[in-house]
C-alpha angles and dihedrals in degrees: 000000000000087000089057093053093053097045115114109220111210111213118239117214119186122192110194146144132219139048114129137201116224094221094058120080110227120238141163111270101170143013120209113184104298095347131085128209118212128200089251091052091056093045091056092046090055093043095053100040113104135197103215096288140049106279128190108256091216090053090047093052092049091059102044140060127208093240091058091061103040093088092054090048092051091049089053092049091051089053091052090050089053090051089059090049092050091042090235116162137182116211129213088250089058092052093045089055091051091051091051089053091049091053091050093048093049094039092233136130126237090257092051091050091052092046092052092050090049090053088054089049090242118146113232091228091055090049090050093049090047091059090049091052093048092051090047089053092051092052093049092050094047088055098040097042113063112247094203097092107165115221116180130201088251090055091052096048093044091054091047094052093047095048104040093142089064090063102054120106096231116186133207125208102216147182120200141199108198126186113191116229087227089069116096112258090002092167093054091048091052092049090049090053090049091050090053090053090051088049090060103262114148116263091230092055094048090048092052091049101043113013121108091196118112087239092063092103088056092053092263094297109168095173117214116345125187112244092229091055092064120096113246096258093056095041091051093050093050092050092071101048134072131225112287095033134091135224130247117259107296121203120211133163087271100052138271127332138189114190128195117203110217101170139353118213124195111228131214121276111268111234115256095242091058094056099033093104091047091052091050090052091049094051091048089050092051092048092046091053089050092051091046091056090048091049093050091047090052091050091049093051092051095046136077107242125174120176117197101190 
């Protein structure tokens, strides 16, 4: 379980178009230069797009409206049009390599990947083409957005001094209930454990009864864990609770987790030299996002776009 806490989960973002629902009549909802976007195109785009973890499609649809995603879809289409103009291509070999990396990052086999996609009602071909589109997008942006972003020593130190709280090695004292995704009906088991907690049963007792973590016999006691050693899903969930409370059921590539925060300890300030490279990366990221927005805005202004919803 320590390995889980130190694993860095690399977010996967897919930008696609396409899955339809038989009961909905297709129609044109937008025109972008020489391309059209249909209602079915946008539905597929929404269905395939991910947010760094496997998300229930039903849950995703409940929290999103088509109109909220049309701008993102149009931006993606503009990028693909630019790829044609620049004669940029992504081969099957490129996509196969990306898929191999995904399987390694998620610690899953090819069969497990296909089974997960099937559960989400996502066609493997659509998934494959989505990865191709995402890689195509990255290549267009790397060419269109200047890579020579200048970051001076003054820039680095100024960022460090203004964001000192980002560079403290905060620690959490935690307890955990972990249900492995290899267990049959893991999601149901996790929800049962959560219901017992809500019913007033002690966290330690629920952990001993249900948790697959080696610390189960200790009531799920993980001791102190550095904040930066937590994978993003766990770190995000802990950021919204206070000591003495526990999280909702959190899904990760490993299974289902419920964390109880016992104590939060402020760490010492990390010396500037140790985080200098991280600050440089962060500044470049901020500047790249700014240039990306400027690039998309420029494309939009120079394009014919008509939205019909």
